[in-house]
GUMAR-231011 format. One line per field, with one value per residue (C-alpha): residue number from 1; x negated, y negated, z. Coordinates in Angstrom, 3 decimals. Example, Ala and Ser with C-alpha at 12.3 -4.5 7.8 and 13.67 -1.06 7.14 Angstrom:
% residues 2
num <- 1, 2
u <- -12.300, -13.670
v <- 4.500, 1.060
w <- 7.800, 7.140
% end
This chain:
% residues 324
num <- 1, 2, 3, 4, 5, 6, 7, 8, 9, 10, 11, 12, 13, 14, 15, 16, 17, 18, 19, 20, 21, 22, 23, 24, 25, 26, 27, 28, 29, 30, 31, 32, 33, 34, 35, 36, 37, 38, 39, 40, 41, 42, 43, 44, 45, 46, 47, 48, 49, 50, 51, 52, 53, 54, 55, 56, 57, 58, 59, 60, 61, 62, 63, 64, 65, 66, 67, 68, 69, 70, 71, 72, 73, 74, 75, 76, 77, 78, 79, 80, 81, 82, 83, 84, 85, 86, 87, 88, 89, 90, 91, 92, 93, 94, 95, 96, 97, 98, 99, 100, 101, 102, 103, 104, 105, 106, 107, 108, 109, 110, 111, 112, 113, 114, 115, 116, 117, 118, 119, 120, 121, 122, 123, 124, 125, 126, 127, 128, 129, 130, 131, 132, 133, 134, 135, 136, 137, 138, 139, 140, 141, 142, 143, 144, 145, 146, 147, 148, 149, 150, 151, 152, 153, 154, 155, 156, 157, 158, 159, 160, 161, 162, 163, 164, 165, 166, 167, 168, 169, 170, 171, 172, 173, 174, 175, 176, 177, 178, 179, 180, 181, 182, 183, 184, 185, 186, 187, 188, 189, 190, 191, 192, 193, 194, 195, 196, 197, 198, 199, 200, 201, 202, 203, 204, 205, 206, 207, 208, 209, 210, 211, 212, 213, 214, 215, 216, 217, 218, 219, 220, 221, 222, 223, 224, 225, 226, 227, 228, 229, 230, 231, 232, 233, 234, 235, 236, 237, 238, 239, 240, 241, 242, 243, 244, 245, 246, 247, 248, 249, 250, 251, 252, 253, 254, 255, 256, 257, 258, 259, 260, 261, 262, 263, 264, 265, 266, 267, 268, 269, 270, 271, 272, 273, 274, 275, 276, 277, 278, 279, 280, 281, 282, 283, 284, 285, 286, 287, 288, 289, 290, 291, 292, 293, 294, 295, 296, 297, 298, 299, 300, 301, 302, 303, 304, 305, 306, 307, 308, 309, 310, 311, 312, 313, 314, 315, 316, 317, 318, 319, 320, 321, 322, 323, 324
u <- 0.020, -1.062, -2.131, -3.228, -4.424, -7.161, -6.819, -5.361, -4.654, -4.846, -3.155, -1.728, -3.144, -5.916, -8.010, -8.557, -6.684, -8.848, -8.781, -10.368, -11.090, -12.682, -10.615, -9.139, -5.283, -5.685, -7.849, -5.312, -2.629, -4.503, -5.095, -1.504, -0.172, -2.853, -1.859, -3.206, -4.498, -7.898, -9.250, -10.462, -14.076, -14.749, -13.769, -16.714, -19.140, -18.775, -15.204, -15.671, -18.364, -15.778, -13.110, -15.720, -16.754, -13.079, -12.463, -9.999, -11.924, -12.433, -13.457, -10.606, -9.182, -9.756, -6.198, -3.047, -1.835, 1.868, 3.306, 6.985, 9.031, 9.954, 6.114, 5.196, 5.172, 2.716, 0.578, 0.471, 0.184, -2.508, -4.344, -4.446, -5.539, -8.247, -11.206, -10.305, -10.480, -11.989, -10.009, -6.898, -4.357, -2.590, -5.353, -4.031, -0.612, -2.152, -3.779, -0.485, 1.452, -1.026, -0.602, 1.576, 2.596, 4.326, 6.855, 7.547, 10.452, 13.232, 15.033, 15.676, 11.939, 10.877, 13.342, 12.024, 8.454, 9.395, 11.439, 8.524, 6.094, 8.469, 9.101, 5.336, 4.862, 3.648, 4.516, 5.327, 7.068, 7.305, 9.922, 10.333, 12.949, 15.258, 17.467, 20.876, 21.666, 23.099, 25.498, 22.715, 20.722, 23.479, 21.905, 19.279, 20.877, 22.127, 26.115, 28.584, 29.577, 25.935, 26.288, 25.903, 24.359, 20.831, 18.319, 15.940, 18.706, 20.132, 16.567, 15.984, 19.125, 18.387, 15.096, 16.130, 18.965, 16.693, 13.648, 14.773, 11.073, 9.766, 9.443, 10.968, 10.557, 10.367, 6.952, 5.047, 5.783, 2.565, -0.741, -0.254, -2.928, -1.549, 1.081, 3.021, 4.376, 7.324, 7.879, 9.855, 8.031, 4.771, 2.968, 2.477, -1.118, -0.618, 0.669, -2.323, -4.719, -3.307, -3.797, -6.992, -8.410, -6.788, -8.714, -5.580, -5.591, -2.561, -0.865, 1.028, 3.991, 5.650, 9.180, 9.134, 11.620, 11.408, 8.462, 6.810, 3.257, 1.697, -1.675, -4.452, -4.851, -7.049, -9.127, -10.778, -12.831, -16.712, -17.650, -20.903, -20.627, -20.583, -17.237, -17.867, -17.007, -13.248, -11.021, -8.257, -5.024, -6.740, -9.230, -6.469, -4.955, -8.190, -8.759, -5.175, -5.839, -8.828, -6.484, -3.732, -4.874, -1.119, -0.950, -1.392, 1.488, 3.694, 2.364, 3.494, 7.028, 7.501, 6.363, 8.491, 11.734, 11.845, 14.933, 15.477, 16.300, 19.947, 21.052, 18.382, 16.058, 16.969, 16.975, 14.503, 11.947, 12.499, 11.674, 8.632, 7.219, 8.113, 6.621, 3.219, 2.844, 3.446, 0.931, -1.570, -0.796, -1.113, -4.491, -5.877, -4.443, -5.826, -9.405, -9.292, -9.892, -6.433, -6.130, -5.340, -8.464, -9.572, -6.581, -2.865, -0.170, 2.132, 5.306, 7.606, 11.097, 12.535, 9.673, 8.937, 5.477, 2.744, -0.275, -3.491, -5.106, -8.441, -9.688, -13.145, -13.951, -14.065, -17.214, -15.276, -13.289, -14.575, -13.011, -16.461, -17.685, -14.609, -15.061, -18.930
v <- -0.017, -3.586, -5.500, -8.686, -10.015, -7.833, -5.567, -1.982, 0.300, 4.025, 6.212, 5.276, 7.823, 6.492, 9.482, 8.779, 5.334, 2.910, -0.392, -1.412, -5.034, -7.163, -5.506, -7.142, -6.935, -4.109, -2.141, -2.673, -1.525, 1.629, 2.324, 2.079, 4.160, 6.777, 9.034, 12.444, 11.582, 10.336, 7.009, 4.390, 5.035, 1.279, 0.900, -0.783, 1.611, 0.660, 1.465, 4.975, 5.435, 4.402, 6.721, 9.605, 9.191, 9.075, 12.280, 11.013, 12.020, 15.410, 16.888, 17.728, 21.212, 24.025, 24.795, 23.441, 25.944, 27.079, 26.435, 27.369, 24.156, 25.098, 25.536, 22.118, 20.506, 23.207, 22.603, 18.959, 18.518, 20.928, 19.827, 16.375, 17.223, 19.880, 20.230, 20.850, 24.709, 25.011, 22.041, 24.284, 23.410, 26.601, 28.782, 28.623, 29.652, 32.603, 33.764, 33.316, 35.250, 38.206, 38.313, 40.116, 38.933, 40.916, 39.438, 41.411, 39.788, 38.320, 36.034, 32.380, 31.784, 34.724, 34.119, 30.510, 31.605, 34.062, 31.446, 28.975, 31.383, 32.646, 29.159, 28.342, 31.119, 33.873, 36.977, 39.765, 39.553, 42.754, 42.549, 44.733, 44.196, 46.867, 44.446, 42.788, 39.052, 37.243, 34.242, 31.884, 32.650, 31.464, 28.855, 28.497, 30.866, 33.309, 33.151, 33.860, 36.888, 38.253, 38.315, 42.109, 43.104, 44.557, 41.747, 43.114, 43.643, 40.125, 38.397, 40.281, 38.942, 35.376, 35.337, 36.862, 34.389, 31.495, 32.665, 35.199, 35.845, 36.916, 40.753, 41.651, 44.971, 46.786, 46.561, 49.744, 49.681, 47.746, 46.737, 43.185, 40.378, 38.816, 39.881, 37.476, 38.912, 37.084, 38.168, 36.894, 35.917, 37.514, 39.059, 42.891, 43.829, 47.310, 45.718, 43.350, 46.088, 48.204, 45.235, 44.442, 48.306, 48.257, 45.057, 43.281, 39.385, 38.535, 35.508, 36.116, 33.745, 33.737, 32.371, 31.583, 29.931, 26.368, 26.317, 28.366, 29.423, 29.798, 31.586, 32.463, 33.433, 36.567, 37.764, 40.898, 41.364, 40.679, 37.055, 35.504, 33.639, 35.370, 36.998, 36.535, 32.839, 33.407, 34.894, 37.445, 37.969, 40.225, 37.468, 35.056, 37.491, 38.063, 34.458, 34.118, 36.981, 35.022, 32.100, 34.188, 37.709, 38.898, 38.238, 41.930, 42.856, 40.082, 40.719, 44.476, 43.429, 40.835, 43.349, 46.234, 44.428, 44.189, 41.801, 38.703, 35.442, 35.343, 32.446, 32.161, 29.503, 25.778, 24.843, 22.077, 24.301, 27.107, 24.741, 23.093, 26.360, 28.351, 25.642, 25.565, 29.221, 29.427, 26.746, 28.679, 31.751, 29.850, 28.125, 31.766, 32.835, 29.822, 30.452, 27.581, 28.087, 28.041, 25.454, 28.333, 30.050, 30.139, 27.900, 27.917, 25.669, 25.042, 23.455, 22.417, 21.218, 18.623, 16.671, 19.576, 18.031, 20.434, 20.581, 22.430, 24.459, 26.079, 29.328, 31.017, 34.861, 36.618, 38.156, 41.500, 41.916, 44.368, 42.453, 41.420, 44.927, 46.190, 43.689, 44.239
w <- 0.054, -0.569, 2.734, 1.001, -2.303, -3.368, -0.480, -0.172, 2.800, 2.167, 4.864, 8.155, 10.312, 12.662, 11.812, 8.208, 7.256, 5.471, 4.038, 0.669, -0.267, -2.806, -5.465, -8.539, -9.235, -11.675, -9.318, -6.394, -8.613, -9.653, -5.934, -5.055, -8.098, -8.380, -5.416, -6.159, -9.636, -10.798, -9.555, -12.037, -12.499, -12.682, -8.961, -6.864, -5.604, -1.933, -2.111, -3.561, -0.896, 1.957, 0.399, 0.206, 3.723, 5.045, 3.290, 0.814, -2.337, -3.919, -7.084, -9.605, -9.026, -11.587, -11.606, -9.901, -7.124, -7.259, -3.929, -2.992, -2.490, 1.250, 1.959, 0.587, 3.954, 5.119, 2.423, 2.581, 6.467, 6.972, 3.908, 5.256, 8.761, 8.242, 6.060, 2.324, 1.628, -1.827, -3.209, -2.823, -0.033, -0.875, 0.595, 3.911, 2.821, 1.100, 4.336, 6.153, 3.528, 3.893, 7.805, 10.287, 13.568, 16.284, 18.612, 21.853, 23.477, 21.574, 23.916, 22.907, 23.129, 21.115, 18.255, 18.251, 17.737, 15.025, 13.201, 13.357, 11.917, 9.245, 8.256, 8.202, 5.732, 7.702, 5.330, 7.915, 11.159, 13.532, 16.137, 19.444, 22.156, 23.210, 25.066, 23.895, 23.211, 26.122, 26.100, 27.121, 23.965, 21.473, 19.238, 16.578, 14.280, 16.988, 16.997, 19.698, 17.731, 18.403, 22.243, 23.425, 20.086, 19.860, 19.891, 17.413, 14.730, 15.313, 15.408, 11.932, 10.619, 11.585, 10.269, 6.825, 6.592, 7.206, 5.321, 2.658, 1.509, 5.008, 5.557, 8.821, 10.462, 13.702, 15.575, 14.681, 10.997, 10.382, 11.869, 13.337, 13.171, 16.242, 19.028, 21.099, 24.168, 25.894, 29.441, 32.414, 35.608, 34.635, 31.799, 32.004, 32.615, 31.009, 27.640, 27.662, 28.376, 25.461, 23.071, 24.302, 23.700, 20.350, 19.443, 18.702, 19.062, 21.599, 23.129, 26.324, 26.996, 30.501, 31.195, 35.129, 37.206, 35.920, 33.457, 30.641, 30.483, 27.039, 27.059, 27.466, 23.520, 23.663, 20.676, 21.767, 18.670, 18.797, 17.914, 16.862, 20.037, 23.527, 24.124, 27.674, 27.480, 26.786, 29.536, 29.061, 31.036, 33.672, 34.182, 35.169, 37.344, 39.161, 39.540, 41.055, 43.554, 44.756, 45.474, 46.832, 47.933, 47.943, 44.045, 43.013, 45.231, 43.855, 40.314, 40.635, 41.808, 39.298, 36.232, 37.717, 37.578, 33.854, 34.418, 32.110, 33.590, 34.860, 32.562, 29.835, 28.865, 28.388, 24.740, 24.708, 26.896, 24.371, 21.511, 22.951, 24.364, 21.158, 18.949, 20.878, 20.850, 17.136, 16.700, 18.565, 16.304, 13.020, 14.262, 14.649, 11.446, 9.510, 10.873, 13.438, 17.341, 19.322, 21.869, 24.452, 23.815, 27.444, 28.577, 29.270, 28.489, 31.557, 30.272, 33.226, 33.556, 33.467, 31.594, 29.160, 28.960, 28.289, 30.802, 29.891, 32.583, 31.721, 32.889, 32.624, 32.310, 35.621, 36.396, 37.641, 34.520, 31.957, 28.973, 27.520, 27.861, 25.893, 23.239, 22.631
% end
């Protein structure tokens, strides 16, 4: 957009927005109308250098990628906010389409996570929940007529209706790249251990009395950097036991009940927690580092404002040995 005679502003995000001044009227017009097309080679060299330093210039792509219209926001948004991947903003979408993500626990929050991932282009969603839909879970595609019905079947129907191209099946039909476990009161240590030993990346999400905890994201596969730097769920439980010696007893009671919350999860809390959990999965699939690698989001009512709590690997946990 034009700011003043001979001056143009490109972008509004403070991370990359720049002002270019000293332009002729014709050059300013070229800037404003060019968009994602070739710029005038006769632009002043300082202006080109400034645009290059801001990351706004790139070589012409060898071919124009085909992107489904419903996924254009993903390609544009992620293309702006991350390093360009081979001059092809669709590369991230191709990785997502090849990925499979398991969702264990399909209450209002679990369905939210699955829906965001499907809308973001994740190709296969693997569903797992033996329970039935409750009245407090109506909304977001789940209707009153679904109350009392099988959660997995209802979730699959919602996902297919909202995202016809997504491949939806029950967990176990394919090998997942990531598994999101949604639990009430506390995450099951046995489930986390199974995922750890199977070297499957996983993200625990726990619905507590008046908040939701997302994380820590656990990637058990060996890395170039020391795996010992990142805690697993057992590391967190060991730290909690040091703060509260009765935590192992409390944990055993919480995970043995296998009872969902009596009334369900408030809609705003489910939306925020589900969106954050899905963003963590997408970061991993895209090759980025999830925020909750070594941390947890705590999202309390009534503010629904995420707070980040950091954890370190516990010296008595064997997760680093398992991943080596």
